[in-house]
C-alpha distance (Angstrom), angle and dihedral (degrees) to the residues before:
residue distance angle dihedral
M1 . . .
S2 3.79 . .
P3 3.82 117.6 .
A4 3.79 114.6 -79.8
D5 3.79 124.7 -121.2
R6 3.81 107.2 -80.5
S7 3.80 90.0 -128.1
L8 3.82 90.9 64.8
T9 3.79 114.1 112.4
V10 3.80 122.1 170.9
T11 3.79 121.9 -179.4
I12 3.80 125.4 -157.9
D13 3.79 116.1 -168.8
G14 3.77 133.7 164.9
P15 3.80 145.9 126.8
A16 3.79 124.9 -55.8
A17 3.82 115.8 -62.2
S18 3.80 93.3 9.4
G19 3.81 90.9 129.0
K20 3.79 98.0 -104.8
S21 3.80 98.7 146.3
S22 3.79 98.6 43.8
T23 3.80 91.9 45.0
A24 3.81 92.6 46.8
R25 3.80 91.4 49.8
M26 3.80 93.4 51.0
V27 3.81 93.6 43.8
A28 3.81 90.0 51.0
E29 3.80 90.9 52.0
A30 3.81 91.4 48.8
L31 3.80 91.9 50.5
G32 3.79 98.1 42.7
A33 3.80 89.8 -114.9
R34 3.82 131.3 119.5
H35 3.78 127.2 -102.9
L36 3.80 111.1 -118.9
D37 3.81 107.7 -158.3
S38 3.80 111.0 -167.0
G39 3.80 90.1 -169.8
A40 3.80 91.7 62.3
L41 3.79 89.8 58.5
Y42 3.81 92.6 51.2
R43 3.79 88.6 49.0
G44 3.79 90.1 50.7
V45 3.79 91.5 53.1
T46 3.80 90.8 47.5
A47 3.80 91.8 50.2
A48 3.82 91.5 49.0
R49 3.80 91.2 51.6
L50 3.82 91.7 47.5
R51 3.80 89.4 54.8
T52 3.80 89.2 57.7
G53 3.79 90.3 59.9
G54 3.78 133.0 -144.3
D55 3.78 134.7 114.8
P56 3.83 109.8 -54.0
D57 3.81 88.5 -140.0
Q58 3.80 86.6 66.1
W59 3.80 97.3 47.4
T60 3.78 112.7 127.5
E61 3.77 123.5 -154.2
Q62 3.80 89.2 -118.1
S63 3.80 92.0 55.6
V64 3.81 90.3 50.6
L65 3.81 91.1 49.4
E66 3.80 89.8 51.7
A67 3.81 88.8 52.9
A68 3.81 90.0 48.5
A69 3.79 89.9 63.3
R70 3.81 87.1 70.2
V71 3.82 93.1 57.5
T72 3.80 125.3 89.2
L73 3.79 137.4 171.0
A74 3.79 115.3 -125.0
P75 3.83 118.6 -162.4
G76 3.79 116.9 -124.7
A77 3.79 131.1 180.0
T78 3.81 95.3 -75.5
T79 3.80 106.6 0.2
F80 3.81 145.7 16.5
A81 3.78 123.9 -97.8
A82 3.79 121.1 -145.4
R83 3.81 108.8 -130.6
V84 3.78 126.0 -164.0
D85 3.80 117.6 -154.5
G86 3.80 87.4 -7.4
A87 3.81 96.6 -58.8
A88 3.80 133.7 104.3
C89 3.81 113.2 -113.3
E90 3.80 107.7 169.5
E91 3.80 94.8 151.4
E92 3.80 90.8 52.5
L93 3.81 91.9 47.7
R94 3.80 91.8 54.0
G95 3.82 94.9 42.3
D96 3.78 126.2 114.5
A97 3.81 95.3 -106.2
V98 3.80 93.3 57.9
T99 3.81 93.2 39.5
A100 3.81 90.8 54.9
L101 3.81 93.4 54.5
V102 3.79 107.4 29.9
S103 3.82 93.4 91.0
L104 3.83 89.2 55.3
V105 3.80 90.4 53.8
A106 3.81 93.7 44.2
K107 3.81 91.2 57.5
M108 3.82 93.4 60.7
P109 3.84 107.6 104.1
H110 3.80 97.1 -148.5
V111 3.80 91.1 46.6
R112 3.79 90.2 51.1
R113 3.80 89.6 52.2
W114 3.81 90.4 50.2
V115 3.80 91.2 50.2
N116 3.80 91.9 47.2
R117 3.81 92.5 50.7
T118 3.80 90.1 49.1
L119 3.80 91.4 50.6
Q120 3.80 91.4 48.4
A121 3.80 92.6 49.6
T122 3.81 90.5 49.2
A123 3.81 93.3 49.5
A124 3.81 91.4 49.7
A125 3.81 89.3 70.4
H126 3.81 101.3 35.3
A127 3.80 142.8 43.4
V128 3.81 103.9 -109.5
V129 3.77 144.5 -177.7
A130 3.81 105.0 -154.5
D131 3.77 127.0 -166.0
G132 3.77 131.7 -169.8
R133 3.77 140.8 95.6
D134 3.79 103.3 -66.7
M135 3.78 105.0 18.3
G136 3.81 95.0 121.8
T137 3.80 97.4 37.6
T138 3.81 104.0 40.9
V139 3.79 113.9 6.1
F140 3.81 103.1 40.6
P141 3.82 108.1 16.2
D142 3.83 90.2 159.8
A143 3.81 96.7 49.4
T144 3.80 119.4 150.2
L145 3.80 89.4 -121.8
K146 3.79 132.2 5.2
V147 3.80 118.5 -159.6
W148 3.78 126.6 -168.1
L149 3.81 111.3 -159.9
V150 3.79 117.9 -154.8
A151 3.79 135.6 174.9
I152 3.78 132.2 164.0
A153 3.80 113.2 -90.0
S154 3.80 94.7 -114.0
E155 3.81 91.4 55.0
R156 3.80 91.8 48.1
A157 3.79 88.4 49.0
R158 3.81 91.6 51.0
R159 3.80 91.3 51.4
R160 3.79 93.0 47.0
V161 3.81 93.9 52.4
L162 3.81 91.0 44.7
Q163 3.80 91.0 51.9
R164 3.80 92.3 47.0
T165 3.81 99.1 44.0
G166 3.80 105.4 20.5
R167 3.81 91.9 -124.6
P168 3.82 137.6 79.4
P169 3.82 114.2 -85.7
T170 3.76 124.1 -101.7
S171 3.79 117.0 -119.3
A172 3.81 90.8 -100.8
E173 3.80 92.5 48.6
L174 3.78 91.7 48.9
T175 3.81 92.3 50.3
S176 3.79 93.0 47.8
E177 3.79 95.1 44.9
T178 3.80 92.6 46.5
A179 3.81 91.5 52.0
E180 3.80 90.3 49.2
L181 3.80 92.6 51.5
E182 3.80 92.9 47.0
A183 3.81 89.3 52.6
R184 3.81 89.4 48.1
D185 3.81 90.2 50.5
R186 3.80 91.1 54.3
K187 3.80 91.4 48.1
D188 3.81 93.0 47.9
S189 3.80 96.8 42.6
E190 3.81 94.6 106.6
Q191 3.79 96.2 47.8
T192 3.80 99.0 33.4
R193 3.79 109.4 62.9
P194 3.80 134.9 128.7
A195 3.77 123.9 -102.0
A196 3.79 112.2 -109.3
D197 3.82 90.6 -114.8
A198 3.81 97.2 42.0
V199 3.79 120.8 123.6
W200 3.79 113.2 -128.8
L201 3.78 122.4 -132.1
D202 3.79 118.5 -171.6
T203 3.80 106.1 -157.2
S204 3.81 96.8 -178.8
G205 3.81 94.9 108.8
I206 3.79 104.7 25.4
T207 3.79 135.7 77.8
Q208 3.78 123.5 -109.3
A209 3.79 90.2 -111.4
E210 3.81 89.3 55.8
Q211 3.78 93.9 49.6
V212 3.81 91.7 48.0
A213 3.80 90.3 50.1
Q214 3.80 90.4 50.5
V215 3.81 93.8 51.7
V216 3.80 91.6 46.6
A217 3.81 89.7 50.9
W218 3.79 90.9 51.7
V219 3.80 90.7 50.5
R220 3.80 91.4 50.3
D221 3.82 89.6 50.5
R222 3.81 91.0 52.1
E223 3.79 91.3 48.2
R224 3.81 91.4 52.0
E225 3.80 90.9 49.3
R226 3.80 90.9 50.5
R227 3.81 92.0 52.3
K228 3.79 94.7 51.6
P229 3.82 112.5 112.8
């Protein structure tokens, strides 16, 4: 796919385990854009603060912001890599230590503003498909297309267990995972909400290839509308 127009910005938001990241990555590849993963930036900030040391219970927002200054986003062929102190560290970013603390970091208002400004600056120079929790409402309110992914909790739970274990969930696993996601939905209800002009895509009964094709079709429609005299 040829490179997309640098002014193209697509946002994909939705509740936990709705498939935002995987869909955004595949849509970006189909469009010749880059996947902009807000979560990777939060993980980079968390990893940088962990390197500084100290008890996480004593972390201040200022100390996390100081660590954030050591984090950058480097463009790759289809995505952006979060770098800490100038070096790639994907294994560290996905490790248990960062995973355990990234939600703490993501709740800090000034850190969120720093991340959002970094995402906006990155998108100003590249065609992007961004996923997260408030991409269409806060970070990119003027995006070319805003998508809100939804799926029933039991289907999201099934996908999550399958991704984690490589097999379909047992009945007990499905019940437990569904309850956990429903609790997460209630907790995230204030932060995770659709933009007023977002298009909704219920993925409960369709394949990932079908949902990617639908988003790409919507983008193409928007591009054609924009080019009309």
